[in-house]
C-alpha positions as CSV (number, residue, x, y, z in Angstrom):
1,M,-70.8,29.1,-71.8
2,S,-73.2,26.9,-69.7
3,E,-72.3,23.7,-68.1
4,I,-74.9,21.7,-70.0
5,S,-73.4,18.5,-71.3
6,T,-74.7,15.5,-73.2
7,D,-74.1,13.3,-70.2
8,L,-76.1,15.7,-68.0
9,V,-79.0,15.7,-70.5
10,R,-78.8,11.9,-70.8
11,H,-78.9,11.6,-66.9
12,L,-81.9,14.0,-66.7
13,A,-83.7,12.1,-69.4
14,S,-83.1,8.9,-67.5
15,L,-84.5,10.4,-64.3
16,A,-87.6,11.5,-66.2
17,R,-87.8,8.1,-67.9
18,I,-87.6,9.7,-71.4
19,D,-85.9,7.6,-74.1
20,L,-83.9,9.9,-76.3
21,S,-82.0,9.1,-79.5
22,E,-78.4,10.3,-79.9
23,G,-79.7,13.0,-82.3
24,E,-82.3,14.2,-79.8
25,L,-79.6,14.2,-77.1
26,Q,-77.3,16.4,-79.2
27,S,-80.2,18.7,-80.2
28,L,-81.5,19.1,-76.6
29,T,-78.0,19.7,-75.2
30,G,-77.6,22.7,-77.6
31,E,-81.0,24.0,-76.9
32,L,-80.8,23.7,-73.1
33,A,-77.3,25.3,-73.2
34,Q,-78.7,28.2,-75.1
35,I,-81.6,28.6,-72.7
36,V,-79.3,28.6,-69.7
37,D,-77.0,31.1,-71.3
38,S,-79.9,33.4,-72.2
39,I,-81.2,33.3,-68.6
40,A,-77.7,34.2,-67.4
41,K,-77.6,37.2,-69.6
42,V,-80.9,38.4,-68.3
43,S,-79.8,37.9,-64.8
44,E,-76.7,40.1,-65.4
45,V,-78.9,43.1,-66.2
46,A,-81.8,42.4,-63.8
47,T,-80.6,44.5,-60.9
48,P,-82.6,45.7,-57.9
49,D,-83.0,49.2,-59.4
50,V,-84.8,47.7,-62.5
51,P,-88.5,47.0,-61.6
52,A,-89.9,43.7,-62.6
53,T,-92.5,43.8,-65.4
54,S,-95.0,41.3,-66.7
55,H,-96.1,43.6,-69.6
56,P,-94.2,46.2,-71.6
57,I,-97.2,48.5,-71.6
58,P,-99.0,49.5,-68.4
59,L,-102.4,47.8,-68.0
60,R,-105.6,49.5,-67.1
61,N,-109.1,48.3,-66.3
62,V,-111.3,48.7,-69.3
63,F,-114.5,47.6,-67.6
64,R,-117.2,50.0,-66.6
65,P,-118.3,50.2,-62.9
66,D,-121.2,48.1,-61.9
67,E,-124.4,50.1,-61.6
68,V,-127.8,49.1,-60.3
69,R,-130.4,49.6,-63.0
70,P,-134.1,48.9,-63.3
71,S,-134.7,45.3,-64.4
72,L,-137.4,42.8,-64.9
73,T,-139.5,41.6,-62.0
74,V,-139.5,37.9,-61.1
75,E,-142.9,37.6,-62.7
76,Q,-141.8,39.3,-65.9
77,A,-138.7,37.2,-66.2
78,L,-140.6,33.9,-65.6
79,S,-143.7,34.8,-67.7
80,G,-142.5,32.8,-70.8
81,A,-140.9,29.9,-68.9
82,P,-142.4,26.5,-69.8
83,E,-142.0,25.4,-66.1
84,R,-141.1,27.2,-63.0
85,E,-140.5,26.2,-59.4
86,G,-141.1,29.1,-57.0
87,D,-139.1,32.1,-58.2
88,R,-136.8,30.0,-60.4
89,F,-136.8,28.4,-63.9
90,K,-137.4,24.6,-63.7
91,V,-135.2,22.6,-66.0
92,S,-134.5,18.9,-66.6
93,A,-131.5,17.3,-65.0
94,I,-128.6,16.9,-67.4
95,L,-126.5,14.4,-65.6
96,D,-129.0,11.7,-64.8
97,E,-128.5,12.3,-61.1
98,E,-131.1,13.4,-58.6
99,Q,-130.4,16.7,-57.0
């Protein structure tokens, strides 16, 4: 059994400036004790010969490799733009700030 007591939870709540009712103190004491006990159980079986895992199933990259492909020329891309500035689209500022 863990060493989580109501006095310890009350002290921690005081340090964190959290006002807890007696019912909340009792509830949190039990919940925190259960969490500490669960972590202790996991620590018992987590030995150096057991590799750490973040996922139960191995992950693999599902993205295709980047490949250069023919694309639009600058002129084609900007042909329908209402305004342009050099080789770029010209758009209105959205933050009322000069850039």
